[in-house]
C-alpha positions in Angstrom: -0.1 0.0 -0.2 1.3 3.6 -1.0 0.5 6.3 1.7 -1.5 8.8 0.5 0.3 11.8 -1.6 3.4 9.8 -2.3 2.0 8.2 -5.0 3.2 8.5 -8.9 2.4 7.2 -12.5 3.9 3.9 -11.0 1.5 3.2 -8.2 -1.3 5.7 -8.3 -3.3 1.8 -8.7 -2.3 1.5 -5.2 -3.0 4.4 -3.4 -5.9 4.6 -0.7 -7.6 7.7 -1.9 -10.5 7.0 0.6 -8.6 7.8 3.8 -6.4 11.0 2.6 -6.7 11.8 5.9 -7.4 15.9 4.6 -10.0 18.1 2.8 -10.2 21.1 0.7 -10.0 24.2 2.2 -12.9 26.0 1.0 -15.1 23.9 4.3 -14.0 22.3 7.3 -14.8 19.1 8.8 -15.5 17.1 12.1 -16.8 14.2 13.3 -18.2 12.5 16.8 -18.8 9.8 18.7 -22.3 8.7 17.5 -23.5 8.1 21.4 -21.5 10.5 23.6 -21.0 13.0 20.4 -17.4 13.7 21.8 -15.2 15.2 19.0 -13.0 12.5 17.5 -11.5 14.6 14.3 -11.3 18.0 13.7 -10.0 20.2 10.6 -7.4 22.6 11.2 -9.8 25.6 10.3 -12.6 24.3 11.8 -12.4 26.5 14.7 -12.1 29.8 12.4 -14.9 28.9 10.0 -17.5 28.5 12.7 -16.5 31.1 15.1 -14.9 29.5 18.0 -12.0 30.0 20.5 -11.1 26.4 19.9 -12.3 23.3 18.7 -10.3 20.2 19.3 -10.4 16.4 19.4 -11.9 15.5 22.7 -14.1 18.5 23.3 -17.8 18.0 23.4 -20.1 18.8 20.6 -22.5 20.3 22.8 -20.1 22.5 24.8 -19.4 24.1 21.4 -22.3 24.4 19.2 -25.7 25.6 19.8 -28.5 23.5 21.2 -30.6 23.8 18.1 -27.9 22.8 15.4 -26.9 20.1 18.0 -30.9 18.9 17.7 -30.7 19.5 13.8 -27.3 17.4 13.6 -29.0 14.3 15.6 -32.7 14.3 13.5 -30.0 14.3 10.7 -28.2 11.6 11.7 -31.2 9.7 12.1 -32.5 10.2 8.6 -28.9 9.5 7.3 -28.9 6.0 8.8 -32.7 5.5 7.2 -31.9 6.7 4.0 -28.5 5.2 3.9 -26.4 7.7 2.3 -25.7 11.8 3.3 -28.3 14.2 4.8 -28.2 17.8 3.8 -29.3 20.4 6.0 -29.1 24.0 4.4 -28.9 27.5 6.2 -28.0 26.2 9.5 -26.7 28.3 11.9 -24.5 26.7 13.5 -22.7 28.8 15.7 -24.0 32.8 16.5 -23.7 34.8 13.6 -22.3 31.8 11.4 -25.0 30.2 8.6 -23.7 27.3 6.9 -24.9 24.2 4.7 -24.2 21.0 6.2 -23.5 17.6 4.9 -23.9 14.4 7.8 -23.3 10.6 7.2 -21.9 8.1 9.2 -19.0 6.0 9.7 -18.5 3.4 11.9 -18.9 4.8 15.3 -18.6 8.2 14.2 -20.9 10.7 12.9 -19.1 13.3 9.9 -20.5 16.4 9.6 -18.9 18.9 6.9 -19.5 22.4 6.6 -19.6 24.7 3.9 -20.7 28.3 2.9 -24.2 28.5 2.0 -25.5 29.4 -1.0 -27.4 32.5 -2.4 -31.1 31.4 -1.8 -32.3 33.2 -5.1 -29.5 30.8 -7.0 -30.5 27.6 -5.2 -34.4 28.1 -6.0 -33.6 28.6 -9.3 -31.4 25.6 -9.7 -34.2 23.5 -8.0 -36.6 25.4 -10.8 -34.1 24.4 -13.1 -33.9 20.7 -12.1 -37.9 20.3 -12.7 -37.5 21.9 -16.5 -34.5 19.6 -17.1 -35.9 16.4 -15.8 -39.4 17.2 -18.3 -36.9 17.8 -21.0 -35.8 14.2 -20.6 -38.3 12.3 -19.5 -39.8 10.5 -22.5 -36.4 10.3 -24.3 -35.9 6.7 -25.5 -32.2 7.2 -27.8 -29.6 6.6 -25.8 -27.3 9.0 -27.7 -30.1 11.8 -28.0 -30.3 11.4 -24.1 -26.9 11.5 -23.6 -26.3 14.9 -26.0 -29.6 16.3 -24.5 -28.0 16.2 -21.0 -24.5 17.7 -21.3 -26.1 20.6 -23.0 -29.2 21.2 -20.3 -25.8 20.4 -17.5 -23.3 22.9 -19.2 -26.6 25.9 -19.2 -27.3 25.4 -15.2 -23.7 24.4 -14.3 -21.8 27.1 -15.9 -18.6 24.8 -16.6 -16.2 25.0 -19.5 -16.7 21.5 -20.4 -19.1 18.4 -19.8 -18.6 15.3 -20.6 -20.5 11.8 -20.4 -17.5 9.3 -20.2 -18.7 5.8 -21.1 -16.8 2.5 -19.8 -16.2 -0.5 -21.7 -15.9 -3.9 -20.4 -12.3 -3.9 -19.9 -12.8 -0.7 -18.1 -11.7 1.8 -20.7 -13.8 4.6 -21.8 -14.9 6.8 -24.4 -15.8 10.6 -24.6 -19.7 9.7 -25.9 -20.9 13.4 -25.3 -20.0 16.9 -25.2 -21.1 20.4 -24.3 -18.2 22.8 -24.3 -16.9 26.5 -24.7 -16.5 27.2 -28.6 -12.9 28.1 -27.6 -11.9 24.5 -26.4 -10.6 21.6 -28.7 -13.3 18.8 -28.8 -12.4 15.6 -27.0 -15.5 14.0 -28.4 -15.2 10.0 -29.8 -11.5 9.7 -27.6 -11.0 6.8 -26.0 -9.3 6.7 -22.5 -7.1 3.6 -21.1 -8.4 1.9 -18.0 -5.2 3.4 -16.0 -6.6 6.8 -16.1 -9.1 5.6 -13.8 -7.3 2.9 -11.1 -9.7 0.5 -9.7 -10.0 1.6 -6.2 -10.8 5.3 -8.1 -13.7 3.1 -9.6 -15.1 1.5 -6.6 -15.4 5.2 -4.8 -17.2 6.5 -8.1 -19.5 3.8 -7.5 -20.4 4.4 -3.6 -20.3 7.8 -3.6 -22.4 9.5 -6.7 -20.7 13.0 -6.9 -16.8 14.4 -6.7 -15.5 18.0 -6.5 -12.4 19.3 -6.9 -13.2 23.7 -6.4 -9.5 24.4 -7.2 -7.2 21.9 -8.5 -4.2 24.0 -6.9 -5.6 23.9 -3.7 -3.5 23.6 -0.4 -5.3 20.6 1.8 -6.1 21.1 5.1 -5.0 18.6 7.5 -7.4 16.3 10.3 -6.3 16.8 14.0 -7.4 13.2 15.7 -7.5 11.9 19.1 -4.5 9.4 19.7 -4.5 6.3 18.5 -7.3 6.6 15.9 -7.4 4.8 12.5 -7.7 6.7 9.5 -11.0 8.4 9.2 -12.8 6.7 5.8 -13.8 9.5 3.5 -15.5 7.5 0.9 -18.6 10.0 1.2 -17.3 13.2 2.5 -18.2 16.1 -0.2 -14.5 17.6 1.3 -12.0 14.6 0.6 -8.8 15.6 -0.5 -8.4 14.5 -3.6 -5.0 12.7 -5.1 -2.1 14.9 -5.9 -1.3 12.9 -8.8 -5.0 13.1 -10.1 -4.8 17.0 -9.4 -1.5 16.6 -11.5 -3.6 15.5 -14.1 -6.0 17.6 -14.3 -3.7 21.0 -14.5 -1.5 19.5 -17.1 -5.0 19.4 -19.2 -5.4 23.1 -18.1 -8.5 22.1 -15.9 -9.1 24.3 -12.9 -11.8 22.9 -11.2 -13.5 19.9 -12.1 -16.7 17.6 -11.0 -18.1 14.1 -11.7 -21.3 12.8 -11.2 -21.4 8.9 -11.6 -24.5 6.9 -13.5 -24.9 3.6 -11.8 -26.9 1.2 -14.1 -28.4 -2.0 -12.6 -26.2 -1.5 -9.5 -22.9 -1.0 -11.6 -20.6 1.7 -12.8 -22.0 2.4 -16.5 -20.2 5.8 -16.9 -19.7 9.0 -15.4 -20.7 13.2 -16.4 -17.7 14.6 -16.2 -17.6 18.8 -15.8 -14.1 20.6 -16.4 -13.5 24.1 -15.7 -10.5 26.0 -17.1 -10.2 28.6 -13.8 -11.5 27.5 -10.0 -14.9 26.9 -9.5 -16.7 25.8 -6.5 -20.6 24.9 -6.6 -22.8 25.4 -3.2 -24.1 21.9 -1.5 -27.4 22.9 -2.9 -25.9 23.5 -6.5 -24.5 19.7 -6.0 -27.4 18.2 -4.7 -29.4 19.3 -7.5 -26.8 18.1 -10.0 -26.7 14.9 -8.0 -30.4 14.2 -8.6 -29.9 15.2 -11.8 -27.4 12.3 -12.4 -29.6 9.7 -10.7 -32.7 10.7 -12.9 -30.3 10.3 -16.3 -29.0 6.8 -15.1 -32.8 5.9 -14.7 -33.5 6.9 -18.1 -30.3 4.8 -19.3 -31.9 2.0 -17.3 -35.2 2.2 -18.9 -33.9 2.4 -22.5 -31.7 -0.2 -22.2 -34.6 -2.3 -20.6 -36.7 -1.5 -23.4 -34.2 -2.3 -26.1 -34.0 -5.5 -24.3 -37.6 -6.1 -24.4 -37.5 -5.6 -28.1 -34.6 -7.9 -28.9 -35.7 -10.8 -26.7 -39.3 -10.1 -28.8 -37.6 -10.2 -31.7 -35.3 -13.4 -31.2 -38.4 -15.3 -29.8 -40.4 -14.8 -32.6 -37.2 -16.3 -34.7 -36.6 -19.2 -32.1 -40.5 -19.9 -32.6 -40.0 -20.1 -36.4 -37.1 -22.5 -36.4 -38.3 -24.5 -34.1 -41.9 -24.9 -35.2 -41.6 -28.3 -36.8 -38.9 -29.2 -34.3 -41.5 -31.3 -31.9 -42.1 -33.6 -34.5 -38.3 -34.4 -35.4 -37.1 -37.8 -34.4 -33.4 -36.8 -35.4 -32.3 -33.2 -34.1 -29.3 -33.3 -35.0 -30.1 -33.5 -38.4 -32.7 -31.2 -38.0 -30.4 -28.7 -36.6 -27.8 -29.2 -39.4 -30.6 -28.7 -42.1 -31.9 -25.4 -40.8 -28.7 -23.9 -39.8 -28.7 -20.9 -41.8 -31.9 -20.0 -39.9 -29.9 -19.4 -37.2 -27.8 -16.6 -38.7 -30.3 -13.9 -37.8 -31.0 -14.7 -34.2 -26.8 -13.3 -33.6 -25.6 -11.4 -36.1 -22.1 -12.6 -37.4 -20.5 -13.9 -40.4 -20.5 -17.3 -40.5 -21.5 -20.5 -38.3 -20.7 -24.0 -37.1 -22.7 -26.7 -35.6 -20.8 -29.2 -33.7 -23.1 -32.2 -32.4 -22.2 -35.6 -31.5 -18.6 -35.0 -33.2 -19.7 -33.7 -36.7 -19.0 -30.7 -38.1 -21.7 -28.1 -40.3 -20.4 -24.8 -41.3 -22.1 -21.9 -43.3 -20.6 -19.2 -44.8 -17.4 -17.2 -43.0 -17.0 -20.9 -41.1 -13.9 -23.2 -41.2 -15.0 -25.8 -43.4 -12.0 -28.6 -42.5 -12.9 -31.4 -39.7 -9.9 -31.6 -38.6 -10.1 -27.4 -37.5 -13.2 -27.7 -36.1 -11.4 -30.8 -34.3 -9.1 -28.3 -33.0 -11.3 -25.6 -31.9 -13.5 -27.9 -29.9 -11.2 -28.9 -27.8 -9.2 -25.7 -27.6 -12.7 -24.2 -26.0 -14.1 -26.8 -24.2 -12.1 -26.4 -21.1 -12.9 -22.8 -21.4 -16.5 -22.8 -21.9 -17.9 -25.7 -20.4 -21.6 -25.5 -19.8 -21.8 -21.2 -20.5 -21.9 -18.5 -23.4 -18.3 -17.8 -24.2 -17.1 -14.7 -26.7 -14.0 -12.9 -27.6 -14.2 -10.2 -30.1 -9.8 -11.1 -30.4 -9.5 -15.0 -30.6 -6.4 -15.0 -32.2 -5.1 -13.0 -29.5 -6.4 -15.8 -26.7 -4.8 -18.8 -29.0 -1.9 -18.3 -31.1 -2.8 -21.5 -33.7 -5.8 -19.3 -34.9 -3.5 -16.8 -37.0 -2.9 -19.8 -39.2 -5.6 -22.2 -39.0 -8.4 -19.5 -39.3 -7.2 -16.2 -40.9 -10.6 -15.1 -41.8 -11.8 -15.1 -38.0 -11.1 -12.5 -35.4 -13.9 -13.1 -33.3 -16.2 -15.8 -31.9 -18.9 -16.8 -30.0 -19.4 -20.3 -28.5 -23.2 -21.4 -27.5 -24.0 -24.6 -25.3 -26.5 -26.2 -27.0 -27.3 -29.1 -24.6 -26.4 -31.1 -21.7 -24.5 -33.6 -23.5 -20.7 -32.1 -23.7 -19.3 -30.6 -26.6 -22.5 -29.8 -28.5 -21.5 -26.2 -29.6 -22.9 -23.9 -32.0 -20.3 -21.6 -33.4 -20.9 -17.6 -34.3 -17.8 -16.1 -36.3 -17.3 -12.6 -36.9 -14.7 -10.9 -39.6 -11.9 -8.7 -38.5 -12.9 -5.1 -38.4 -10.2 -2.5 -38.4 -10.8 0.4 -36.4 -8.9 3.3 -35.9 -9.1 4.5 -32.3 -8.3 7.9 -31.2 -6.4 7.9 -27.5 -6.9 10.8 -25.2 -3.0 9.9 -24.9 -1.1 7.1 -25.3 -2.7 4.3 -23.4 0.8 2.9 -22.6 1.4 5.8 -20.8 4.9 7.1 -21.5 5.9 9.9 -18.8 9.6 11.0 -17.6 10.8 11.0 -14.3 11.6 15.1 -12.8 12.2 16.3 -9.5 9.2 14.5 -7.9 9.4 10.9 -9.7 7.6 9.8 -12.9 5.6 12.4 -14.1 3.3 13.8 -16.5 4.5 16.4 -18.8 2.0 19.0 -19.9 0.0 18.2 -23.2 2.4 15.0 -23.8 0.4 12.5 -22.6 -3.5 13.8 -23.7 -2.5 14.8 -27.3 -4.6 13.2 -29.6 -3.1 9.5 -30.2 -4.4 7.4 -32.9 -4.1 3.5 -33.0 -5.1 0.8 -36.0 -6.5 -2.0 -34.2 -6.3 -5.2 -36.1 -7.2 -9.4 -36.0 -10.5 -8.1 -33.6 -14.3 -8.0 -34.9 -17.1 -5.5 -34.0 -17.7 -6.3 -30.3 -20.0 -8.6 -29.0 -22.7 -6.4 -27.4 -25.0 -7.5 -24.4 -27.8 -7.7 -26.7 -25.9 -10.5 -28.5 -25.6 -12.0 -25.0 -29.0 -11.8 -24.4 -30.1 -13.3 -27.6 -27.4 -16.1 -27.5 -29.1 -16.9 -23.6 -32.5 -17.2 -25.4 -31.0 -19.3 -28.6 -29.2 -21.8 -25.8 -32.3 -22.4 -23.6 -34.4 -22.6 -26.6 -31.8 -25.3 -28.1 -31.0 -27.3 -24.8 -35.0 -27.8 -24.4 -35.7 -29.1 -27.3 -31.9 -31.2 -27.3 -33.2 -32.2 -24.1 -36.0 -33.8 -25.6 -34.4 -35.4 -28.1 -31.8 -36.8 -25.4 -34.4 -37.6 -22.8 -36.4 -39.7 -26.0 -33.3 -41.5 -26.5 -32.9 -42.3 -22.9 -36.0 -43.9 -22.6 -36.0 -45.7 -25.8 -32.6 -47.6 -24.1 -34.6 -47.7 -20.5 -38.0 -48.9 -21.1 -37.6 -51.4 -17.9 -37.5 -48.5 -15.7 -41.2 -47.8 -15.4 -41.4 -45.4 -12.6 -38.6 -43.4 -14.3 -41.2 -43.4 -17.6 -44.1 -42.5 -15.9 -42.6 -39.4 -14.2 -41.3 -38.3 -17.2 -44.5 -39.0 -18.5 -46.3 -36.9 -16.3 -43.7 -34.2 -16.4 -44.5 -34.2 -20.5 -48.4 -34.0 -19.8 -48.5 -31.1 -17.2 -45.7 -29.2 -19.5 -47.8 -29.8 -22.5 -50.9 -28.6 -20.9 -49.3 -25.4 -19.7 -48.3 -24.7 -22.9 -51.6 -25.9 -25.2 -53.4 -23.3 -22.5 -50.6 -20.6 -22.9 -50.8 -21.3 -26.6 -54.6 -20.8 -26.4 -54.3 -17.6 -24.8 -51.9 -16.0 -26.8 -53.6 -16.9 -30.2 -56.5 -15.2 -29.6 -57.1 -12.0 -31.6 -56.5 -8.1 -30.6 -60.3 -7.1 -30.0 -61.0 -4.3 -31.7 -60.5 -0.8 -30.2 -57.9 -2.5 -27.9 -54.4 -1.4 -28.1 -51.4 -3.8 -27.9 -49.9 -2.2 -25.1 -53.6 -2.9 -23.1 -53.6 -6.6 -25.3 -50.5 -7.6 -23.4 -51.4 -6.6 -20.0 -53.9 -8.3 -20.2 -52.2 -11.6 -21.5 -49.7 -11.3 -18.9 -51.8 -10.7 -16.2 -53.8 -14.0 -17.6 -50.6 -16.0 -17.9 -49.4 -14.9 -14.4 -53.1 -16.4 -13.1 -52.2 -19.6 -14.7 -49.0 -19.6 -13.4 -49.7 -18.9 -9.4 -51.8 -22.0 -9.9 -48.9 -23.8 -11.5 -47.0 -22.9 -8.8 -49.5 -23.9 -6.2 -50.1 -27.4 -7.7 -46.4 -28.2 -8.0 -45.6 -27.0 -4.0 -48.7 -28.9 -3.1 -48.0 -32.1 -5.0 -50.6 -31.4 -7.8 -53.8 -29.8 -6.3 -54.3 -26.4 -3.7 -56.2 -25.0 -1.5 -59.3 -22.7 -2.6 -59.5 -20.7 -0.3 -55.4 -19.5 -1.0 -56.5 -19.1 -4.1 -59.4 -17.0 -4.0 -57.5 -14.7 -1.0 -54.2 -14.6 -3.9 -56.4 -13.2 -6.8 -58.5 -10.6 -4.5 -56.9 -9.3 -2.0 -55.3 -6.1 -4.0 -59.0 -5.5 -4.6 -60.2 -5.3 -0.9 -60.6 -1.6 -1.0 -62.6 -1.9 3.0 -62.6 -4.6 5.6 -65.9 -5.8 4.4 -65.1 -5.1 0.8 -64.7 -9.1 0.1 -66.5 -11.8 1.8 -65.3 -15.7 1.4 -67.5 -18.3 3.2 -67.1 -22.1 2.8 -65.2 -25.2 4.1 -61.5 -25.6 3.3 -61.7 -27.9 0.5 -58.4 -29.0 -1.4 -58.6 -28.8 -5.6 -57.2 -31.3 -7.8 -54.3 -30.0 -9.8 -56.3 -29.8 -13.0 -59.3 -28.0 -11.4 -57.4 -25.4 -9.5 -55.5 -24.1 -13.0 -59.1 -23.7 -14.6 -60.7 -21.8 -11.6 -57.4 -19.7 -11.1 -58.0 -18.3 -15.0 -62.0 -17.6 -13.9 -61.6 -16.0 -11.0 -58.2 -13.9 -12.6 -61.1 -12.8 -15.1 -64.0 -12.3 -12.7 -62.0 -10.4 -10.3 -60.2 -8.2 -13.1 -63.6 -7.6 -14.8 -65.1 -6.6 -10.9 -62.4 -3.9 -10.8 -62.6 -2.7 -13.7 -66.5 -2.4 -14.1 -68.3 -4.2 -11.4 -68.2 -4.3 -7.8 -64.6 -3.8 -6.7 -64.5 -0.8 -8.6 -66.1 2.0 -6.2 -65.5 1.8 -2.3 -69.5 1.1 -1.7 -68.7 -2.2 -3.2 -69.2 -5.7 -2.3 -68.3 -9.2 -3.5 -69.5 -12.4 -1.8 -68.0 -15.8 -2.9 -69.4 -18.8 -1.3 -69.1 -22.3 -1.5 -71.0 -25.6 -0.1 -71.6 -29.3 -1.6 -74.9 -30.2 -2.7 -75.5 -33.3 -1.0 -78.2 -33.9 -3.9 -76.5 -33.4 -6.8 -73.3 -34.4 -5.3 -71.4 -31.3 -7.0 -69.5 -28.4 -5.1 -71.1 -25.5 -5.8 -69.3 -21.9 -6.1 -71.3 -18.4 -6.1 -70.2 -14.8 -7.3 -72.3 -12.1 -6.0 -71.3 -8.6 -6.7 -73.6 -5.7 -5.0 -73.2 -2.0 -4.7 -71.0 -1.6 -7.9 -72.1 1.0 -10.8 -75.2 -0.2 -13.2 -74.7 -3.5 -14.9 -75.0 -3.2 -18.8 -75.8 -6.1 -21.4 -73.4 -6.3 -24.2 -73.7 -8.0 -27.2 -70.2 -8.8 -28.1 -68.3 -11.4 -25.8 -64.8 -11.2 -25.3 -62.7 -13.5 -24.8 -62.6 -13.4 -20.6 -66.6 -13.8 -20.9 -66.2 -16.6 -22.9 -63.5 -18.3 -20.7 -65.8 -17.6 -17.6 -69.1 -19.3 -19.3 -67.0 -22.6 -20.8 -63.8 -22.9 -19.1 -65.6 -25.0 -16.6 -67.9 -27.2 -18.5 -65.3 -27.6 -20.8 -62.5 -28.6 -18.8 -64.5 -30.2 -15.5 -67.5 -31.3 -17.2 -69.3 -28.8 -14.5 -71.6 -26.1 -15.2 -71.4 -22.2 -15.5 -74.8 -19.7 -14.6 -74.6 -16.2 -15.4 -76.9 -13.6 -14.3 -76.8 -10.1 -14.8 -78.7 -8.6 -12.1 -79.9 -5.4 -11.4 -77.5 -5.0 -8.1 -74.8 -6.6 -10.1 -73.3 -9.6 -11.0 -73.9 -13.0 -9.8 -72.5 -16.1 -11.1 -72.9 -20.0 -10.3 -70.6 -22.7 -10.6 -71.1 -26.3 -10.5 -68.0 -29.0 -10.1 -67.9 -32.6 -9.9 -67.3 -33.9 -6.2 -64.2 -35.5 -7.7 -62.7 -32.2 -8.2 -62.4 -31.3 -4.6 -61.6 -32.5 -1.6 -63.2 -31.0 1.9 -60.2 -30.7 4.5 -61.9 -28.5 7.2 -65.0 -26.9 8.4 -66.4 -23.7 7.4 -64.8 -20.3 7.8 -65.1 -16.7 7.4 -61.7 -15.1 5.9 -61.7 -11.3 4.6 -64.9 -9.9 6.1 -64.8 -8.0 9.3 -64.7 -10.2 12.0 -64.0 -8.9 15.7 -61.4 -11.5 17.5 -62.5 -11.3 21.3 -59.3 -9.9 23.1 -59.0 -12.8 25.0 -58.2 -14.7 22.2 -55.6 -12.5 20.6 -52.0 -13.7 19.9 -49.4 -11.3 21.8 -48.8 -10.2 17.9 -52.4 -9.9 17.4 -52.1 -6.9 20.1 -50.7 -4.6 18.2 -51.9 -5.3 14.9 -55.1 -4.6 15.8 -54.4 -1.7 17.9 -54.4 2.0 17.0 -51.0 3.9 17.6 -50.5 7.6 17.5 -46.9 8.4 16.4 -45.7 12.1 17.8 -42.5 12.9 16.0 -41.6 16.4 14.0 -39.5 15.0 11.4 -41.1 13.9 8.1 -39.4 11.2 7.1 -38.4 9.5 10.5 -42.4 9.3 10.8 -43.0 8.0 7.9 -40.3 4.8 8.4 -41.8 4.0 11.5 -45.5 4.3 9.7 -44.3 2.1 6.9 -43.0 -0.6 9.1 -46.0 -0.6 11.4 -47.8 -0.7 8.6 -46.0 -3.5 6.9 -46.1 -5.4 10.2 -50.1 -5.9 10.0 -51.1 -2.6 12.2 -53.9 -1.3 10.4 -54.6 2.0 12.4 -52.0 4.1 12.4 -51.9 8.5 12.8 -49.2 10.6 12.7 -48.8 14.1 14.3 -45.8 16.9 14.6 -46.7 19.0 17.3 -48.2 19.3 20.9 -51.1 20.7 19.5 -51.7 18.2 16.8 -51.2 15.6 19.5 -54.0 17.0 22.2 -56.5 17.5 19.2 -55.5 13.8 18.0 -56.5 12.6 21.7 -59.8 14.5 21.8 -61.2 13.1 18.8 -60.1 9.8 19.4 -58.0 8.3 22.1 -55.1 5.4 20.9 -54.4 2.0 22.3 -51.0 2.9 22.6 -48.4 5.8 21.5 -44.7 6.4 20.3 -43.8 10.2 21.5 -40.4 12.0 20.2 -40.0 13.6 23.7 -37.9 16.7 21.8 -40.1 18.4 19.6 -38.6 21.4 18.4 -38.9 24.2 20.6 -41.4 22.0 22.9 -41.6 18.6 24.4 -44.2 15.9 24.3 -44.6 16.0 28.1 -48.0 17.4 28.1 -49.0 14.0 25.9 -47.5 11.8 28.2 -49.3 13.3 31.0 -52.8 13.3 28.7 -52.1 9.6 27.7 -51.4 8.6 31.4 -54.6 10.1 33.1 -56.4 7.6 30.5 -54.3 4.6 31.1 -52.9 4.2 27.6 -49.4 2.7 27.4 -46.6 4.9 25.5 -42.8 4.8 24.7 -40.6 7.7 24.6 -38.2 8.4 21.9 -35.3 10.6 22.2 -32.0 10.7 20.6 -30.0 12.1 23.8 -27.9 9.4 25.2 -27.8 9.7 29.1 -31.7 10.0 29.3 -31.7 13.6 31.0 -34.2 14.8 29.5 -36.8 12.6 30.7 -38.8 13.8 33.6 -38.4 12.2 36.5 -41.7 11.6 36.8 -41.8 9.3 33.6 -38.8 7.4 34.9 -41.0 3.9 34.3 -41.7 5.0 31.0 -39.7 2.8 27.9 -37.5 4.6 26.4 -36.3 4.0 22.7 -33.0 5.4 21.8 -33.2 6.9 18.2 -32.3 6.3 15.3 -35.0 3.7 15.8 -34.7 -0.1 15.4 -37.8 -1.1 13.9 -38.0 -4.4 15.5 -37.4 -3.0 18.9 -40.0 -0.5 18.4 -42.5 -3.5 17.5 -41.5 -5.8 20.3 -41.5 -2.8 22.9 -45.1 -1.8 21.9 -46.3 -5.3 22.2 -44.8 -5.8 25.4 -46.5 -2.6 26.5 -49.9 -4.1 25.2 -49.9 -7.4 26.3 -48.6 -6.2 29.8 -51.9 -3.4 30.2 -54.5 -6.1 29.1 -53.1 -8.3 31.5 -53.0 -5.5 34.3 -56.8 -4.5 33.1 -58.0 -8.1 33.6 -56.4 -8.1 36.8 -58.1 -4.6 37.6 -61.6 -6.3 36.3 
């Protein structure tokens, strides 16, 4: 490990840039213990910037800063923990007469606070207004290059840097400038490539974790951190003021850059690229301006994700269509290898290439630009088999990996290998020819440099002038879209080849009757599901329905079938009717009594479960769109029982309270499915009655399709459970909870956690007055009180709750508990930041204890 600040160009990839031990001088930094708030580190300029006589490690923060400032820092600390990112505070009077912007985050046991000069309020308002307009400008862009070009123009207009670029990483971590907006006085970097060594691995990792980094002046003098003796170096990965490696500042200075900012573009959790901002004189943005730039960068990354996934979906749809066409006749083929050899030309459009080769069972078939010699093919297979295994493998420079290819495969530059069966060495080869490229590098990628008085150093401009490189023996790179198409093709071919090999195995193993029966059962289930899916997909699009709506409806129907099939698989060939109904209907339950289920616990066969799943899905969808589930006043009753006289199971669907029912002459697929699925598939009956009050349907199933496993019960109706039968878990779920908290994000977090736990009645207020009003309106069963509500405390609310014998907890961010009045010493206290499981556990204990106390009193 190279000490920070001591690296040169030969060792910059080993420099620990996350622990510089210093900051940039346009702000100050201090850190304190999370529990005691005792200062552990202080930048050398902190006392002067905060207007203090002294500020040293070991001092107590509460003795230096105002009470209100400490309170705001504590609340921001909670927000930082909750959101898992730095919290920002603006216009904080941290000491009398010193109003600053603060950035707060947590590193291990320390709270790190950074202070900067606050920006002009009109500039901050202008930045936020510009952000909204900028988001609107890019919200609907669907072309990646157009998006990038628009982004750099918008950012340059807002941030006023001399040059703004978007830099995209290649798989080998070299990069290319793909968009640029600059002053007309500057030369262009657009299209230039930069080697991976320009941004070392540890820097890329830092960029992935911390989304924004700034240098206000590349010629700044670092401000050291004063630390308690024996302190480990502070991880400053998320510090706004983090000092930058001198080698990086020299790199920028040699380019003439005076200030810079970079915004990471994170796509699917990986560093996709960066927005790089250069100014040719010092330039510092306020914390508010940087926050706006960071939010805009995050939105840009989301737009890139949307564009990439949309393109991937289109490619997937196209690939599926080509595969379906290719395999249309494959099912009936008894010799699958011969079929694939005869149709090899049809595989070329799936992944763009210049030639294909098929190796199955030791036989080679070539098409177009592919080696025709079996000996060369054998050499190829022997070479790549240890590398490929069961995974797709590709390279754009095959001769670079295997020297022999230059002589034996002179027309091949790139290769993709797709395993097509579970058998070893069954491969599809895709070949691409050489594409001679000329790359414009932003300097020699081999990074030549000279040794000066400070060690190896870049001489001005010599490493940044355009350096052209002609690349040979490379093909056009295989893209992620190519890989996606290859994965789909591999899955399809493995399936058909698997079926082929399975057929061969069955023919050789007729004595193994049980294995054959299992295979036949699997084949039966798969074919049934595929037949249903094929039927759903073959229906024509109804007149007036868009393809998007039709696709959503089709997806939902297949989803219902999938849920039923999942129950069949996990439940050994069947499933519970009630579970199926609850899964389908729970999303539409607007009120506690909206949906009522009556009937015994019955077990449906796998066949019945699949059919009824589709029928119930159609009924629920129609009810949510047009029937009783489309309004809050609507009600749905589903009832089922066994008719002893007819020896059939009867299921009724009754809607009331919805919009007026209208009769339609045209019947869509859903209506036909509801009326005919059960009669056709299960030999049952379906009777539909469009009553004035709502739809009524009666289904009858033959006895053999269901078995009663439990007595009648009532679920999803508005049932009141006697208090003496409630479990300790139910005690909280059925209670009404009052939260008194002046910080909105904190209140939202705990409210969301309680609702996720199952609590139905949660109210949140932010002041003593609102709390008193809430108590007058409806007394809660339990309350969580933030003791310190800014300029007031929640003691008045606590007294009112105690007078009414309502249990409550205090919440506080103070470690010593000195803020708790003596008369409330027996009240449980929860420390901020909240641990959700602790809140739930303590509330449950209080409710159970309170209920037991009331019973004893009675």
